[in-house]
N, C-alpha and C positions, 0 to 999 in steps of 0.2 A: 504494499500500499504505499502510495506517494503522498507527501505532506501536501502538495497542491490538490489532490483528491481529496484529502480530508478537509482542507479549507473551503473547497466547493460543497461539500456534503454538509459541513455544519452551517453554511449560510444557508443553503436550501432548508436545512431542518430548524433553523431559528425562524427564518422568514416564513416558512410553509407556502412559499410562492416563488416559482421559477424566475419569473420576471423580475421580482423585487430583489431576488438572491444575485441574479445577473448583473442588475443594476449596480449592487453593493459591490460586488466583486469587479465591476468594471469591463465584463465581458459580454459577448452576444449569448442569448439564450441557448442556441442549438448546440454548441459545444459544451455547455455546462450540463444539458440533458445527456448527451452522449456519455459524458464523464460519469455521471451519476450511474447510468445504465451499466458501462462497463465495470465499475466498481461493485454493483449488485452482482454482475454476471461472476466476478472473480471470487466475490465472499460467498457464492451459492445461495443467497437468501435476498428476498425483498426488504429494502431499507424504508421505503415510502409507498403508501398507498396513494394513487393518482386517480383523479378523476376529472370531469371536465369543469367541476364546481370548486373542488377542494384538494389539497395534498396534506396528508396526515404521516405521522411516523409509525411504523410498526414497532413491535417489542424489540426486535432486533436494531431497527433504527434508532430507538431510544437509547440502547445499550451503547452505540456507536457514538452517538451524540455527545454521551457523558465522558467516554474514553477520548473522544477526538478532541473536546474542549481541554481536557487535562494535557494531552499531547501537544496541542497546539500552543497552549500556555507554556508549557515547558520548553519548546522550540523558541519562543518569542523571548523568555527569560534567558535562554543560554546564548541568544544574539545579543541580547542589552549588555548582559555581563561580559561577554568577550570583548565587545567594543570598549567597555570601561575599562577591562584590564589591558587592552592594547593601546590605550590613549598615552600620549607623551607624558602627561601629567596624572597620576592614578588617582581615581575618587571612588567615593563610595556614597551611597543613598540611605539616609536614616529616615524612617518613618516615625512620625510622632502624632499623636492627637493634639489637635491646636489647643493650646492653653493650658496642657498638662505637663507634669515633670519639670517645671522651669528651673528651679535651683539645681536639681540632679542634671538636667540636660546641660546647663552652663558649666559646672563642674566637669562633666564628662567631656565635654568638646574642648575645654581648656587644656585637661590633664592630656588628652589624646593628641592635641595640636603640638604639644612640648616634646612628643615621642619623635626620636630620630626617623626620617623617612615618613613621616605621617602623611596620609592621602587626605586631598580635599574632601570634607564631610558635606554633602549637600543635604539640606533638610526638606523633608517632603511632609507637609502638614496635611493630615487627613481627618475624616470623621469617624464615628464609631463604626466597627467591623469592617473596616477597609483594609486592615493590615495584612491580612491573609494572602488576599487578592494580589496586593501591591508586591509582597515577598514572592508568590508563586509565579506571577508573571514577569518579573525581573525589574519592575519599576523601582523597586526599594530592595536593598541588600540586608538590611537589619532593621528591627523595629523596637520600640518600647511598648511593651502591653502591660494593661493593668488587670490582674486576674481579682475577681472572678469575671468581670464585665467583658474582657476579651478571650476569645477562645486560643489555646496554643497548639490546638490539634495539627498534626503533621509538622510542627516545628521544633527545632532544638531551642532549648531556653536556659538561662541563668538567672538565678533570683539575685536582685540588687537591694532591695529593702521591702519592709512591710509597715503600713502606716494605718492610722484610724480615720474615721470619717467624721465629716461635719454636716449640720444642717445649713444649709444657705437660706436667709430669710430677709424679708424687707427689714431695714434697720429700725422702722417705727413699729414693727410687730412686738407683742409682749413676749413672746418667746426669746427674742433676740436679746433681751436682758438677762436672760439665765446664764448661768456658767456652764451647764450641761443640760442636755435633755435625753429622752429616750425615743426609740423609733416610733412607739405608739403615740407619742406627743405628736410627732411630725406628720404620721401618714393619716392622722383622724382630723386634720383640719379641713373643714368645709370650705371655707374661704380660699385655701391655698392647696388645691389638690395636687399631688405628686407628679411631677413632670414625667413624661413618656419618651424612652427613646427608642429608635428603631432595632429591630432584631437583625440577626445575620441575614435575612431575605429582605430586608428593607421595609418590612411592615412593621407597624405598631401595635403594641398590644393595647386590648381595649382598656378604656378608662376616661374620667373627666379631665385629667390632666393636661396640659399644654403639649403638644409635640415638638420635640426639639432634636437638633442634630449636632450642636456645638456648644461650648461653654459662653461663648459671646452672646448667641442667642438665648441660651437659658438664664444669663445672669440680666438681661434685659427683661425678659418676661417676668422674673422674680421682682426686679425693682419696681414694674407697673402692678404688683400685686396679683397677678395671674396665675402663679404656680410657685412650687417650692421644690427642692431636691436634696438629697443626700449623696456626698460626693466626697473623694478622697481629700483628706486635709491640705496635702500640697497643691491641690487645684485651686484652693482659695487663697493662696499667698498674696495675690495682688488684687484683692477684692475692692469693687468700687465703694465709694463712701457711703452710698446708700442701701448697702448690702450688711449684713452680719453673719459670721460664721460660728456655729455653737456646736462644740463636740457632742456626738451622738454615743453614749455610753455602750448600747447593745448592738452597735452596727457591725457587720462583719468585717474583719480587717481587709485591707486591700494590699496586694503584693505586685509591686512593679518588677517585671522581667525584661531582660533583653532577649530578643527571639530572631533566628536566622533560618533559612531553608537548610536541612540536614546535609545535603549534598553541596554545600557552598564550599569553594577552595580558594576563595579570595584571601590573599593575605592580609589586606586591610581590615576585613571583617574579624579575622582572627585577633588582630593587634586591638582592634576596638573593642572586642569583647574582653580581653586580656586587662585592659585599661579599666572598663566598667566595673569588674570584679575583683579588682585589687583592693586589699583592704588595709 
């Protein structure tokens, strides 16, 4: 099976329309149809059910779509990382959720920059649950994850530190004057329902709280009195003046880890991990 054939099939399987897939690939429709037919013949099974009105995946086609996406992602990652490794000035890409790990990130970048032969570190600011995709397709070489919010599945990790959580509230709210609160105090506020973050698939859980994607959006909505949230203590380090952070006694701890693809062979990644885990 050729990479070109996989690209063609994945495009048709995702679009479920030969004309749209051909347009997406920048080719004519007849050679696309011939390629899919040849692929089916070689595999000895139908991948698509075609009619004059619709195109649908067969069970075998669904399997190849999942496998094909993974293969094409790996190929793209290999291309990107090879180009970075071959560049005259080595570099690596570090993915970090916007607004998180501020002090840690500053210390890590400063310590790594002081290392002999340190590569240029490019920061890729991302949103919740994007780390895995960015690492898998080569857009990032290494990432900072926050467990249990981010999934480390399929990645190698090293623990950096564990911290408590705080409730972020409007500064004028009565709870903001307390030295500490409990989860029940925060999650039962009818006037400030807990904010909702998207899951790995991009959809939001049911609930009355505001839908948020990053800390900037979250903090603005809390200041407007629309929602509240319980977040890692470090994420509230540079909190705006109209907000308050109150420690939550019974909130589960959050562990920050540095993560990378298990097959990574970039020396710059190994050096960054060594610096990050140095005690």
